[in-house]
C-alpha positions as CSV (number, residue, x, y, z in Angstrom):
1,M,-21.3,-7.1,0.9
2,F,-18.9,-6.6,3.6
3,F,-15.5,-6.5,2.3
4,F,-12.1,-5.6,3.9
5,P,-8.2,-6.5,3.6
6,F,-6.4,-8.1,7.0
7,K,-3.0,-8.8,5.4
8,D,-0.9,-8.7,2.3
9,D,1.5,-11.3,0.8
10,N,4.4,-8.9,0.0
11,P,7.6,-9.6,2.0
12,T,10.0,-7.0,3.3
13,G,13.7,-6.9,3.5
14,N,13.8,-4.9,6.8
15,K,11.8,-4.6,10.1
16,P,9.2,-1.6,9.9
17,F,10.2,-0.1,12.9
18,I,8.8,3.3,12.0
19,S,5.2,1.8,11.1
20,W,5.4,-0.1,14.4
21,L,6.1,3.1,16.2
22,L,3.6,5.0,14.7
23,I,1.1,2.5,15.6
24,S,2.3,2.1,19.2
25,L,2.1,5.9,19.6
26,C,-1.5,6.0,18.4
27,I,-2.4,3.4,20.8
28,I,-0.6,4.9,23.7
29,I,-2.4,8.5,23.1
30,Y,-5.6,6.6,22.7
31,L,-5.2,4.8,26.0
32,V,-4.4,8.2,27.7
33,Q,-7.4,9.6,26.3
34,L,-9.4,6.8,28.1
35,S,-8.2,8.1,31.5
36,F,-10.0,11.6,30.4
37,N,-13.5,12.7,31.4
38,S,-15.7,13.5,28.7
39,N,-14.9,17.2,29.0
40,E,-11.2,16.7,29.0
41,V,-11.6,14.7,26.0
42,K,-13.4,17.6,24.2
43,L,-10.8,20.1,25.3
44,F,-8.1,17.5,24.2
45,I,-9.6,17.2,20.7
46,M,-10.2,21.1,20.5
47,S,-6.3,21.8,21.3
48,Y,-4.8,19.2,19.4
49,G,-6.9,18.4,16.6
50,V,-6.6,20.5,13.5
51,T,-9.6,22.8,12.9
52,P,-9.8,24.3,9.1
53,G,-11.6,27.4,10.2
54,L,-9.1,28.2,13.1
55,L,-5.9,26.9,11.1
56,I,-6.3,28.9,8.0
57,N,-6.5,32.2,10.1
58,N,-3.9,31.2,12.8
59,F,-1.4,29.0,11.0
60,G,1.5,30.6,12.9
61,S,0.0,29.5,16.1
62,L,-1.7,26.3,15.2
63,W,0.7,24.7,12.7
64,F,1.5,22.0,15.3
65,T,-2.0,20.5,15.2
66,V,-1.5,19.3,11.6
67,L,0.8,17.0,12.9
68,S,-0.7,16.2,16.7
69,S,-4.0,15.5,15.0
70,M,-2.6,12.4,13.2
71,F,-2.2,10.6,16.4
72,I,-5.7,11.4,17.9
73,H,-8.5,9.0,17.5
74,G,-12.3,9.4,18.5
75,N,-13.0,5.7,19.3
76,I,-11.8,2.0,19.3
77,S,-13.1,1.5,15.9
78,H,-11.5,4.6,14.2
79,L,-8.2,3.6,15.7
80,F,-8.5,0.0,14.8
81,G,-9.4,0.6,11.3
82,N,-6.3,3.3,10.8
83,M,-4.0,0.8,12.5
84,L,-5.0,-2.1,10.5
85,Y,-4.2,-0.5,7.0
86,L,-1.0,1.1,8.6
87,W,-0.2,-2.4,9.6
88,I,-0.9,-4.2,6.3
89,F,0.4,-1.7,3.8
90,G,3.0,0.6,6.1
91,D,5.7,-2.1,6.1
92,N,6.3,-2.2,2.4
93,V,6.2,1.5,1.5
94,E,8.6,2.1,4.6
95,D,10.8,-0.6,3.2
96,S,10.9,0.9,-0.3
97,F,11.6,4.4,1.0
98,G,14.0,3.9,4.0
99,K,12.9,5.0,7.4
100,V,13.9,8.6,7.4
101,K,11.9,9.3,4.0
102,F,8.9,7.3,5.3
103,I,8.6,9.7,8.1
104,F,8.6,12.8,5.8
105,F,6.3,11.1,3.3
106,Y,3.9,10.3,6.3
107,I,3.8,13.7,7.4
108,L,3.6,15.3,3.9
109,C,0.8,13.0,3.1
110,G,-1.1,14.0,6.5
111,G,-0.4,17.4,5.6
112,A,-2.0,17.2,2.2
113,A,-5.0,15.7,3.7
114,V,-5.5,18.6,6.0
115,I,-5.0,20.9,2.9
116,A,-7.6,19.0,1.0
117,Q,-10.2,19.0,3.8
118,T,-9.5,22.6,4.6
119,L,-10.1,23.5,0.9
120,Y,-13.5,21.6,1.2
121,D,-14.9,23.8,3.9
122,V,-12.5,26.7,4.8
123,N,-14.9,28.0,7.4
124,S,-15.2,24.4,9.3
125,L,-15.1,24.7,13.1
126,T,-15.3,20.9,13.3
127,P,-11.8,19.6,14.6
128,M,-10.4,16.6,12.4
129,I,-8.6,14.1,14.0
130,G,-7.2,10.6,13.1
131,A,-4.3,9.1,11.1
132,S,-6.6,8.6,7.9
133,G,-5.1,11.2,5.8
134,A,-1.5,10.1,6.0
135,I,-2.4,6.4,6.0
136,A,-4.6,7.2,2.9
137,G,-1.1,8.5,1.5
138,I,0.7,5.1,2.3
139,L,-2.4,3.4,0.4
140,G,-1.7,5.7,-2.6
141,G,2.1,5.1,-2.5
142,Y,1.5,1.2,-2.0
143,L,-0.8,1.5,-5.2
144,V,2.0,2.8,-7.4
145,L,4.7,0.7,-5.8
146,Y,3.1,-2.5,-5.7
147,P,-0.3,-2.5,-7.8
148,R,-0.3,-6.4,-8.3
149,A,0.7,-7.6,-4.7
150,K,-1.6,-10.4,-3.4
151,V,-3.8,-8.8,-0.7
152,W,-5.9,-11.2,1.7
153,V,-9.2,-10.0,2.1
154,F,-12.4,-10.9,4.2
155,M,-15.6,-11.1,2.3
156,L,-19.1,-11.6,3.6
157,I,-22.0,-11.7,1.1
158,I,-25.1,-12.1,3.2
159,F,-24.3,-15.3,5.2
160,F,-21.5,-16.4,2.8
161,V,-18.1,-16.0,4.3
162,R,-14.9,-16.3,2.4
163,L,-11.2,-15.4,2.6
164,I,-9.6,-14.5,-0.9
165,T,-6.7,-13.0,-2.4
166,V,-6.9,-10.1,-4.8
167,P,-4.4,-7.6,-6.5
168,A,-3.7,-4.8,-4.4
169,F,-4.9,-2.3,-7.3
170,V,-8.5,-3.9,-6.8
171,V,-8.6,-3.6,-3.0
172,L,-7.1,0.0,-3.2
173,G,-9.1,0.8,-6.3
174,I,-12.5,-0.2,-4.3
175,W,-11.3,1.7,-1.4
176,M,-10.8,5.1,-3.4
177,I,-14.1,4.9,-5.2
178,M,-15.8,4.6,-1.8
179,Q,-14.2,7.7,-0.6
180,L,-15.2,9.4,-3.9
181,M,-18.9,8.3,-3.5
182,N,-19.1,9.4,0.0
183,V,-17.4,12.9,-0.4
184,L,-20.5,14.8,-0.8
185,D,-22.0,13.2,2.4
186,Q,-19.4,14.0,4.8
187,G,-21.1,16.7,6.5
188,Q,-23.7,14.0,7.5
189,S,-21.3,11.0,8.3
190,G,-18.5,13.1,10.4
191,V,-15.8,11.3,8.0
192,A,-13.4,13.6,6.2
193,Y,-13.4,12.1,2.9
194,S,-11.9,14.9,1.3
195,A,-9.0,14.4,3.6
196,H,-8.7,10.7,2.4
197,I,-8.8,11.7,-1.0
198,G,-5.8,14.4,-0.7
199,G,-3.8,12.0,1.1
200,F,-4.1,9.4,-1.2
201,I,-3.5,11.5,-4.4
202,A,-0.4,12.8,-2.6
203,G,0.9,9.4,-1.9
204,M,0.6,8.6,-5.4
205,I,2.7,11.6,-6.7
206,L,5.3,11.5,-3.9
207,A,5.7,7.6,-4.0
208,P,8.1,7.7,-7.2
209,I,9.9,10.7,-5.7
210,F,10.6,9.1,-2.4
211,K,11.4,5.3,-3.5
212,N,15.0,4.2,-3.2
213,K,16.3,3.8,-6.9
214,D,18.4,0.9,-5.9
215,K,15.5,-1.1,-3.9
216,K,14.5,-4.2,-5.7
217,N,10.6,-4.7,-5.8
218,I,10.5,-8.0,-4.1
219,C,6.8,-8.2,-4.9
220,S,7.7,-8.6,-8.7
221,I,8.5,-12.3,-7.8
222,R,5.0,-12.9,-6.4
223,S,2.9,-10.9,-8.6
224,Y,-0.1,-12.0,-10.7
């Protein structure tokens, strides 16, 4: 079975300019990467990706990589998958928090993802790149804020294709289960599943703190 979301049915009261900005920055940086040769790409990733084994011993000089790594992607599918989830779920979380708090939330979740992955393998010399950890935080925040929002998903079972709507807690619950199932295989897969889990949990914890108390939950009108 192939299953992924492509939009939600959860209106916002404001334009998600910060989400759009984050998407734009990631795309621009990836386009810049395409102009590099293979050696330049490796050097770029080593310089601006976050390497747990180096960070833990040289945080004072490498702290900036925690932030810079969130805007670097390894290939087009890595970029597309992250930006799709940011596009679907980022606007509502940004709308609930406000733009300034959303920026801090994004950075904190990305930082939590780095901490989780570092604790998993403190001696790793493999640089981590991608917005996945921060976006996992957005997914965790969305789950807390809008658990019953309608999410449209594309489902493929053998040759049977269907577009369906399911509650957000189902979509995000399946996503989280997949991360947990793969966490022990991340050395072989090259995917930092521990970072995803750390970001997701951070998002769930921080969402009630960052939510604007006077913000009405628009989704409550459209929920199941």
